[in-house]
C-alpha positions, -999 to 999 in steps of 0.1 A, spaced: -122 -520 550 -109 -484 557 -99 -471 591 -126 -444 587 -153 -471 586 -139 -490 616 -135 -460 639 -163 -434 639 -157 -398 650 -154 -390 687 -170 -357 697 -158 -333 724 -184 -310 741 -180 -278 760 -202 -261 785 -196 -224 792 -214 -191 794 -207 -158 776 -193 -122 776 -178 -92 757 -155 -62 756 -121 -76 765 -85 -63 765 -58 -75 742 -50 -112 740 -28 -125 768 -15 -161 765 -24 -186 793 3 -205 812 8 -240 798 -6 -269 818 16 -297 803 47 -282 789 57 -269 754 44 -283 722 70 -304 704 69 -302 666 70 -337 649 92 -341 619 69 -363 598 48 -337 580 11 -333 579 -13 -361 588 -41 -371 565 -72 -367 588 -96 -342 602 -96 -326 637 -124 -304 651 -125 -285 683 -161 -278 695 -182 -267 724 -216 -282 733 -237 -250 733 -216 -231 707 -206 -205 732 -176 -183 726 -176 -164 759 -169 -178 793 -166 -164 829 -156 -196 848 -152 -231 832 -160 -245 798 -160 -281 787 -143 -286 754 -144 -317 731 -122 -328 702 -135 -350 673 -110 -366 648 -111 -389 619 -76 -401 627 -77 -437 640 -58 -446 671 -37 -414 673 -5 -414 692 -14 -381 710 -43 -357 712 -33 -323 726 -50 -290 733 -30 -257 732 -38 -221 740 -18 -196 721 16 -214 716 14 -231 750 4 -267 756 -28 -267 777 -35 -305 781 -28 -339 766 -60 -358 763 -72 -395 764 -104 -408 749 -131 -395 749 -109 -364 744 -129 -340 767 -114 -313 788 -129 -289 813 -111 -256 810 -110 -235 842 -106 -198 831 -109 -182 866 -72 -175 869 -68 -163 833 -68 -126 823 -100 -112 807 -91 -112 771 -95 -133 739 -77 -167 740 -70 -188 709 -73 -226 713 -62 -253 688 -66 -291 689 -36 -312 677 -36 -349 667 -3 -368 662 3 -402 646 35 -417 633 53 -384 635 27 -366 615 2 -341 627 -33 -328 620 -47 -296 636 -82 -281 640 -92 -246 630 -84 -220 657 -112 -214 682 -113 -181 700 -129 -178 734 -135 -145 753 -128 -147 791 -150 -121 808 -159 -118 845 -170 -81 844 -207 -75 848 -224 -54 822 -235 -19 831 -261 6 818 -243 35 801 -273 55 788 -310 57 793 -337 74 772 -358 92 786 -335 103 813 -344 94 849 -368 119 866 -373 139 833 -407 155 838 -410 170 803 -408 140 780 -425 141 746 -453 116 743 -443 86 723 -406 92 729 -385 60 723 -375 41 754 -339 30 749 -312 15 771 -276 12 761 -256 -16 778 -218 -16 780 -216 -50 762 -238 -74 743 -265 -92 763 -282 -125 757 -315 -120 741 -329 -150 758 -326 -132 792 -349 -103 780 -381 -118 794 -414 -106 809 -399 -107 844 -365 -91 835 -379 -61 816 -409 -46 834 -427 -15 822 -453 3 843 -477 30 832 -492 50 861 -480 23 885 -497 -5 865 -477 -32 848 -483 -32 810 -473 -53 780 -443 -43 760 -420 -56 733 -383 -55 734 -360 -51 704 -323 -57 705 -300 -43 680 -277 -64 659 -247 -56 681 -268 -67 711 -260 -36 732 -291 -14 726 -325 -23 740 -356 -5 726 -387 -10 747 -420 -4 730 -452 -1 751 -484 -16 737 -503 13 753 -496 48 763 -528 63 776 -537 100 776 -512 126 789 -501 134 815 -487 100 823 -457 85 840 -437 55 830 -414 33 852 -389 8 837 -373 -19 858 -345 -42 845 -337 -73 866 -302 -87 872 -313 -118 854 -303 -100 822 -268 -113 815 -240 -107 790 -228 -134 767 -206 -148 794 -235 -150 819 -224 -120 841 -255 -104 856 -265 -68 849 -251 -45 876 -276 -31 901 -270 6 897 -296 24 876 -317 -6 868 -350 11 877 -361 47 868 -391 67 859 -401 97 837 -432 118 830 -449 130 799 -470 162 807 -501 172 789 -483 204 776 -447 209 767 -429 242 770 -418 256 736 -386 275 745 -375 283 780 -397 271 808 -391 304 826 -407 323 798 -396 333 763 -398 371 767 -382 398 789 -402 409 819 -435 429 815 -443 415 781 -480 410 772 -505 404 743 -489 374 726 -499 363 691 -487 331 673 -486 323 636 -482 287 626 -481 281 588 -470 250 569 -435 252 556 -425 283 576 -410 287 611 -435 295 639 -437 333 645 -446 351 678 -452 387 685 -458 404 719 -462 439 733 -434 456 753 -439 489 772 -433 510 741 -426 486 713 -434 452 699 -411 422 694 -412 395 667 -396 361 672 -390 332 649 -388 296 664 -358 278 648 -335 251 662 -353 250 695 -350 288 702 -372 319 698 -348 340 678 -351 378 673 -365 387 639 -348 421 637 -350 446 665 -380 458 685 -404 478 664 -417 513 673 -416 548 658 -422 569 688 -406 556 720 -421 579 747 -456 584 761 -473 559 738 -494 528 742 -485 500 717 -509 473 704 -495 446 681 -513 424 656 -507 387 651 -478 381 626 -489 372 592 -471 353 564 -480 359 528 -485 325 513 -468 329 479 -433 337 491 -433 332 529 -426 369 538 -436 377 574 -457 408 579 -467 425 612 -487 456 622 -491 477 653 -506 509 665 -491 536 687 -516 556 707 -510 589 725 -532 617 736 -551 630 706 -551 598 685 -532 569 672 -512 557 642 -510 523 626 -478 509 610 -472 479 588 -438 462 582 -426 433 561 -394 412 567 -373 417 535 -336 408 532 -330 406 569 -347 439 578 -382 452 585 -393 474 555 -423 498 556 -454 486 538 -473 518 527 -474 550 547 -485 552 583 -523 557 587 -547 568 615 -557 539 637 -560 528 673 -565 496 693 -552 462 682 -550 461 644 -555 430 622 -536 423 590 -546 396 565 -543 386 529 -570 374 505 -563 362 470 -543 394 463 -507 399 470 -515 431 489 -525 430 526 -557 444 541 -556 462 574 -583 468 600 -580 494 628 -603 513 652 -607 550 647 -624 577 668 -658 591 659 -679 601 643 -695 611 677 -675 623 706 -664 593 726 -675 568 700 -654 546 678 -658 529 644 -640 503 622 -618 513 593 -607 488 567 -579 496 543 -561 478 514 -525 485 504 -519 501 470 -482 509 467 -473 535 492 -509 542 500 -536 525 521 -569 528 502 -602 529 522 -624 499 516 -657 517 521 -663 542 548 -658 538 586 -686 518 601 -701 501 631 -734 483 637 -751 509 659 -756 541 639 -785 558 657 -767 562 691 -733 563 706 -713 532 702 -678 518 708 -661 489 691 -633 466 701 -616 432 694 -618 435 656 -610 403 637 -604 401 599 -605 369 579 -607 359 543 -624 330 524 -608 333 489 -614 369 480 -643 376 504 -634 394 536 -652 389 569 -650 411 600 -661 403 635 -661 426 665 -677 434 698 -697 466 701 -711 484 731 -736 511 738 -724 540 759 -743 550 791 -747 586 804 -712 583 820 -698 572 786 -691 537 799 -696 508 775 -726 485 783 -747 458 766 -719 444 744 -729 424 714 -709 404 688 -713 414 651 -701 396 620 -701 413 586 -688 405 551 -681 424 520 -707 419 493 -710 440 461 -687 467 475 -707 470 506 -702 458 542 -734 438 552 -743 420 584 -742 382 585 -773 375 604 -783 393 636 -760 403 665 -748 375 688 -755 376 725 -766 346 746 -787 364 772 -813 390 763 -804 415 791 -782 423 820 -751 408 803 -724 420 780 -706 400 752 -670 410 744 -635 396 736 -646 382 703 -623 360 681 -632 346 647 -621 319 623 -635 303 591 -641 267 583 -633 250 550 -666 261 535 -659 297 543 -685 298 572 -674 319 601 -671 306 637 -670 332 665 -661 328 702 -667 354 729 -669 359 766 -702 369 781 -711 379 816 -740 360 832 -772 375 846 -772 386 882 -783 357 905 -772 334 932 -759 307 908 -737 305 878 -703 318 869 -693 355 865 -687 349 828 -689 320 803 -673 314 769 -697 308 739 -691 296 704 -715 300 673 -711 288 637 -728 303 606 -744 275 588 -751 295 556 -784 309 568 -783 314 605 -761 313 636 -760 279 654 -746 276 689 -719 250 694 -728 235 728 -736 255 759 -715 280 777 -679 269 785 -667 271 821 -643 246 836 -651 254 873 -686 260 888 -692 290 909 -680 325 906 -651 318 882 -651 341 852 -641 325 819 -626 350 796 -599 359 770 -612 332 746 -592 322 715 -605 301 686 -585 280 661 -593 254 634 -575 221 631 -565 210 595 -594 185 596 -619 213 604 -622 206 641 -628 238 661 -607 243 692 -611 269 719 -588 281 747 -597 305 775 -586 317 809 -604 309 841 -597 319 877 -611 305 909 -599 336 928 -566 320 937 -552 303 907 -555 311 870 -555 283 845 -557 281 807 -582 255 795 -585 240 760 -613 221 744 -621 206 710 -655 202 694 -666 166 690 -696 172 668 -721 175 696 -701 186 727 -668 202 738 -643 176 749 -608 173 763 -580 169 739 -576 132 731 -589 124 766 -561 144 782 -558 173 806 -571 206 792 -551 226 817 -518 244 810 -494 248 840 -508 270 868 -498 306 871 -506 332 897 -517 357 870 -526 347 835 -534 376 811 -543 374 774 -537 343 754 -536 331 718 -544 296 705 -532 282 671 -531 248 656 -501 236 635 -502 215 602 -502 183 622 -533 193 642 -514 199 674 -526 230 694 -501 256 706 -509 283 732 -491 315 739 -500 334 770 -488 361 793 -484 349 829 -464 358 860 -431 340 860 -411 328 890 -394 361 894 -428 378 899 -428 396 865 -452 389 837 -436 372 807 -447 353 776 -449 315 777 -455 292 748 -468 256 751 -475 228 727 -499 199 733 -479 167 740 -490 143 713 
């Protein structure tokens, strides 16, 4: 019978905890003298050095155990580095106290001797670590109040941690002060935690993450106290660009352009010029210099920037008014400079520039006449250096004095649509009884699309019209209308109507966020990629101006995804412009008073 059959293996167990990130190896001092090398050569047998829990990191003591197939050995020894650590007797166990050893990696070997011959185990490396792990980075940052919704929650630890210590009590996530479920992912190197909430709720919302000291590294050292609990906030609207405003002081009349595949564009009005900006790499960068032709004694009115679809060239238009009339100009951004598009033409008010199926733009302006004090609409189409008239100047009221404003031009394929507000003039030449009109071009004629729009039959005035088209080419218009005189109601409400192919249909009732004498005005209308109409407007309660945003839910106007409709407060909000990007996220540009007391342009994007 063989010795192997008579004497089974003896096992040696080790109990210890874990750690990481250690300095260079430093050998321990020997416990039982130097190792003496026998002269008899290798011994035929197996030697294994093991630990009970398989740990490789230790902060205090660890119990080691040796197993060997050598029967009745003369000696069983344990060494660390080249130093003898201990000579062992059956059952060949050893409790190794590492508290006096340097924090580094130590190499241990078990050695069995019999009849002058030796057998050794494979080397086992143990990391001695008594340094507690620390948090070295956190995302989002503590107290960040402008966090994008859905931002990843990550925590970087200074060394690997034990995944078993990442429990429901050691990683606590609260939403609005309420504990919520979450999952925790640990990277392969065991140093980066990603916390994924199972719910987020509508914005604005606030998260708080708390990590307990029961989280340990591989050696069992507890997570250091500093920075284990922090919070952050996701607002309903995120500032796009500087939070103190993207323009110089005294800017007004902002207009956005958001088109798939092109950088966002923004125009605004300065005292005697217009500015164009392109949003790239987190900044609103100048697109050339400020645009004007005559710098003195003029009023400037910019259009929204337009991008021609087939090559992405930005176009912009504006008018310059002075005593005696106004002039309209069009420019295109070509090879890093603004180039003239056609000659200058007569025109006043805010122009509108758009493209149909042709490569040449169409331009709408307001011009004086034909009666004294009256105004009309003029539509032109570029033809080389010339701007050709598309029909004659027109307005809806032809039998009496009238004045037009807020002209809006849109295309469905090759068919142009125009919306505007039009007023009668009283004996003092003041505009009264404003109505909204929508016309389209049919068989080389401008023809009305249904009757004029006005919610109340008398004692009110509709103005500040904006228009957009749905996917079927049906116009939607929004306007602000004063309310009839009376003890109740607001000073003005916002109304929206859609052309259904045969008549105008109201979308809900009048929009006003606050009851009482709170005028709702400066409306702006945009369409999401899925065809959902969205409306923004300004409303003041006499002390604070707010910009409100709603989306149409098929039967009523609702908040955006159950979230706050309100942009940050301002002491004085002026005109505004709403656009929706290719992802269906609304943006708002508005003029408002900044912290320094001067009006500037601010841009916000809904946080989704």
